[in-house]
Legacy VTK file of the C-alpha trace (Angstrom):
# vtk DataFile Version 3.0
C-alpha trace
ASCII
DATASET POLYDATA
POINTS 257 float
-4.662 -16.422 -12.942
-6.988 -14.036 -11.095
-5.928 -12.724 -7.691
-8.428 -10.738 -5.612
-6.971 -8.281 -3.089
-9.422 -6.888 -0.531
-9.122 -3.589 1.345
-8.965 -3.243 5.137
-11.734 -5.396 6.630
-13.226 -3.459 9.553
-14.630 -5.421 12.464
-17.291 -8.092 12.611
-19.583 -6.006 10.413
-16.968 -5.971 7.634
-16.238 -9.679 8.006
-19.933 -10.571 7.832
-20.398 -8.500 4.687
-17.364 -10.116 3.085
-18.614 -13.589 3.991
-21.992 -12.864 2.422
-20.475 -11.883 -0.945
-17.125 -13.614 -1.335
-18.276 -17.013 -2.584
-20.392 -15.522 -5.367
-17.667 -13.033 -6.294
-15.042 -15.772 -6.547
-17.325 -17.822 -8.779
-18.320 -14.873 -10.978
-14.774 -13.588 -11.521
-13.055 -16.990 -11.512
-10.816 -16.018 -8.607
-7.869 -18.316 -7.834
-6.459 -16.583 -4.735
-7.850 -14.105 -2.184
-5.638 -11.788 -0.130
-7.212 -9.440 2.435
-5.843 -6.859 4.837
-7.113 -7.895 8.281
-5.388 -5.471 10.642
-8.732 -3.900 11.631
-10.790 -7.083 11.611
-11.224 -7.261 15.390
-13.940 -5.019 16.830
-12.421 -1.766 18.181
-9.253 -2.319 16.149
-6.394 -4.765 15.609
-6.519 -8.423 14.691
-7.125 -11.476 16.896
-7.004 -15.233 16.302
-10.811 -15.234 16.246
-11.143 -12.475 13.644
-8.357 -13.992 11.527
-9.912 -17.464 11.604
-13.301 -16.000 10.751
-11.802 -14.491 7.591
-9.686 -17.498 6.662
-12.674 -19.808 7.025
-14.799 -17.793 4.605
-12.505 -18.140 1.605
-9.576 -15.768 2.229
-6.212 -17.448 1.555
-3.882 -14.970 3.259
-4.143 -11.981 5.601
-1.823 -8.990 5.525
-1.688 -6.338 8.246
-0.140 -2.936 9.011
0.258 -0.365 11.763
-2.286 -2.152 13.991
-0.516 -5.500 13.645
0.261 -5.702 17.357
-2.623 -3.621 18.731
-4.034 -6.632 20.562
-2.046 -8.954 22.844
-3.871 -11.923 21.375
-2.280 -11.211 17.996
1.148 -12.385 19.156
0.085 -16.036 19.244
-1.380 -15.605 15.773
1.916 -14.425 14.262
3.843 -17.143 16.075
1.587 -19.866 14.660
1.682 -21.280 11.141
-1.471 -19.381 10.156
-1.304 -17.532 6.799
-1.100 -14.112 8.471
1.823 -11.750 7.924
2.930 -8.385 9.280
4.975 -5.668 7.541
8.417 -6.995 6.651
10.160 -3.772 7.657
9.310 -4.192 11.342
12.389 -5.035 13.457
13.479 -8.645 13.012
12.634 -9.459 16.657
8.953 -8.634 16.112
6.703 -11.717 16.061
5.788 -13.094 12.690
7.109 -12.719 9.156
6.565 -10.285 6.313
6.589 -12.811 3.484
4.506 -15.912 2.753
4.077 -18.387 -0.095
0.644 -19.573 -1.193
1.243 -22.952 -2.821
-1.450 -23.981 -5.300
0.515 -26.949 -6.582
0.757 -25.806 -10.187
2.036 -22.391 -9.119
3.435 -20.653 -6.038
2.512 -17.063 -5.162
4.808 -14.997 -2.963
3.026 -12.326 -0.895
4.997 -9.499 0.702
3.728 -7.006 3.299
5.357 -3.590 3.724
4.607 -0.458 5.746
5.270 3.152 4.865
7.334 5.530 6.976
5.996 8.875 5.716
3.475 10.154 8.285
3.469 6.797 10.053
6.282 5.025 11.938
9.609 6.582 10.868
11.694 4.112 12.907
10.799 1.178 10.679
13.355 0.005 8.138
13.316 1.719 4.754
10.667 -0.043 2.621
12.814 0.319 -0.505
15.832 -1.370 1.109
13.640 -4.018 2.749
12.039 -4.856 -0.593
15.461 -5.213 -2.227
16.592 -7.565 0.535
13.469 -9.725 0.344
13.516 -10.012 -3.432
17.107 -11.294 -3.434
15.884 -14.655 -2.141
12.543 -14.882 -3.954
12.274 -17.465 -6.712
8.525 -17.368 -7.364
7.303 -15.872 -10.650
4.211 -14.315 -9.117
4.877 -11.771 -6.366
2.191 -9.598 -4.760
2.843 -6.723 -2.345
0.512 -4.985 0.113
1.996 -1.578 0.963
0.293 -0.258 4.115
1.011 3.468 3.997
-0.439 6.938 4.500
1.296 8.861 1.718
0.109 8.234 -1.824
3.466 9.430 -3.169
5.366 6.860 -1.105
3.177 4.054 -2.408
3.522 5.178 -5.996
7.274 5.684 -5.709
7.820 2.195 -4.294
5.576 0.681 -6.959
7.637 2.283 -9.730
10.832 1.225 -7.959
9.602 -2.377 -8.048
7.971 -2.217 -11.490
8.882 -5.327 -13.451
10.269 -7.020 -10.345
6.910 -7.902 -8.798
3.598 -8.887 -10.370
1.215 -6.569 -8.532
1.233 -3.835 -5.898
-1.800 -2.684 -3.933
-1.911 -0.027 -1.231
-3.898 -0.173 2.005
-4.425 1.920 5.169
-6.392 5.007 4.064
-9.655 3.017 3.709
-10.523 5.119 0.640
-10.420 3.366 -2.714
-8.503 5.272 -5.385
-9.393 5.281 -9.076
-5.869 4.931 -10.475
-5.727 1.193 -11.183
-3.263 0.536 -13.994
-0.458 -1.629 -15.327
2.914 0.081 -14.948
5.384 0.064 -17.888
7.271 -2.975 -16.597
4.133 -5.094 -16.209
3.340 -4.559 -12.522
-0.354 -4.136 -11.693
-0.983 -1.175 -9.388
-3.518 0.734 -7.318
-2.632 3.393 -4.722
-5.243 2.214 -2.213
-7.643 -0.680 -2.581
-10.081 0.791 -0.031
-12.101 -0.702 2.817
-14.585 -3.470 3.522
-17.045 -2.230 6.137
-19.712 0.384 6.933
-20.385 3.036 4.288
-21.847 5.726 6.570
-18.754 6.115 8.707
-15.432 7.931 8.979
-13.184 5.242 7.454
-15.206 2.630 9.315
-15.570 4.453 12.623
-18.799 5.803 14.170
-19.281 9.298 12.705
-20.172 11.128 15.937
-17.206 9.630 17.796
-14.802 10.559 15.002
-16.077 14.146 14.906
-15.855 14.461 18.690
-12.244 13.272 18.696
-11.264 15.679 15.929
-13.061 18.659 17.480
-12.061 18.162 21.122
-8.655 16.457 20.706
-9.626 14.339 23.706
-9.514 10.526 24.034
-12.675 9.019 22.549
-13.645 5.369 22.180
-13.757 4.816 18.424
-16.231 2.015 17.834
-16.983 0.826 14.333
-20.133 2.154 12.700
-23.143 0.057 11.735
-25.552 -0.037 8.792
-24.976 -0.419 5.062
-21.637 -1.879 3.995
-19.313 -2.032 1.020
-16.599 -4.376 -0.187
-13.617 -2.731 -1.886
-11.073 -4.798 -3.750
-9.060 -5.218 -6.901
-8.543 -8.147 -9.253
-5.154 -8.643 -10.874
-5.077 -10.999 -13.847
-1.544 -12.372 -14.009
0.244 -14.451 -16.625
1.585 -17.513 -14.779
4.513 -17.916 -17.189
5.823 -14.350 -17.094
4.514 -13.188 -13.705
3.254 -9.968 -15.299
-0.174 -8.420 -14.854
-2.303 -8.448 -17.985
-5.476 -6.823 -16.610
-6.641 -4.878 -13.552
-10.237 -4.519 -12.366
-11.508 -2.564 -9.358
-14.231 -4.118 -7.222
-16.794 -2.075 -5.318
-19.831 -3.955 -3.962
-22.344 -2.263 -1.664
-25.696 -3.000 -0.044
LINES 1 258
257 0 1 2 3 4 5 6 7 8 9 10 11 12 13 14 15 16 17 18 19 20 21 22 23 24 25 26 27 28 29 30 31 32 33 34 35 36 37 38 39 40 41 42 43 44 45 46 47 48 49 50 51 52 53 54 55 56 57 58 59 60 61 62 63 64 65 66 67 68 69 70 71 72 73 74 75 76 77 78 79 80 81 82 83 84 85 86 87 88 89 90 91 92 93 94 95 96 97 98 99 100 101 102 103 104 105 106 107 108 109 110 111 112 113 114 115 116 117 118 119 120 121 122 123 124 125 126 127 128 129 130 131 132 133 134 135 136 137 138 139 140 141 142 143 144 145 146 147 148 149 150 151 152 153 154 155 156 157 158 159 160 161 162 163 164 165 166 167 168 169 170 171 172 173 174 175 176 177 178 179 180 181 182 183 184 185 186 187 188 189 190 191 192 193 194 195 196 197 198 199 200 201 202 203 204 205 206 207 208 209 210 211 212 213 214 215 216 217 218 219 220 221 222 223 224 225 226 227 228 229 230 231 232 233 234 235 236 237 238 239 240 241 242 243 244 245 246 247 248 249 250 251 252 253 254 255 256
C-alpha cells in the first residue's frame, strides 16, 4: 500500500497547485491514500470549510492540522461535522474535533493520528508522548500514520523513536521546509522530520517576502499575505505492508513549476 503525505498546503495558490498535479501523481505512484496538512489552506492563515472541501474534493482523503487549527471561527463547524478533518490530539478534550480518524478502504483500515509539539510552541498542551500512549491503547488497526506538527526537530525525532514499531509511519509538519532525512527506523516505522510545504517557492515559508522581512526587522504587526508565483508540492510516500503494518520503502516528493 502506498500512502502519500503532503506538507502544509498554503492558501488558494497551494490548493490550486496541488489540484493540478495530484491526479497524475496518484496514478504514476499508484497511491492508495492521500493525507495532507491543511491548517494553512485558507488565505491569510487557518482552515475553513471552503478550503477543506476544496482539498477533499481534489483527491485528498484526510486533512490534519496544527497550531492554526482554530485560527478561523469558521473552522469550529468543520471540526464538529463528520468531515475527515482532525486537530492535534493533545489539545484539551473540550476543544472541538478529534485527533484520530480511521480511513476505511474496505480491505484495510488506516488509523491517522495528529499530534502537536510543545517545544517552542504551546507548552500548555498535553505531553505528546503520554497522549500517544493513551491513544494507542485503544487502536486495533495495523496501519497507523502520525502527523507531528512541531517546531523542534529533536522533539519530532524523539517521539518517532519512542513510537518506532508501534506505528507504521511518522511525518513532521509545521516548519514548511522539507528535510532530507527520510528513512525507516529500526522497528519498521517510516520517518521524515518535516515533509515540507505545498505553495509558493519565492516566499518566506509561503508568506510574501517583503512583509515577512518588515515584520522581522520592525517587530511591528504586519499583514502576512501569502506570496504568488511559482509553486512546489512537497510530500512523502510511505510504502506499507498491509499484513505487518511496517513501512518497506520511503520516497520524498518534490514537484515544482
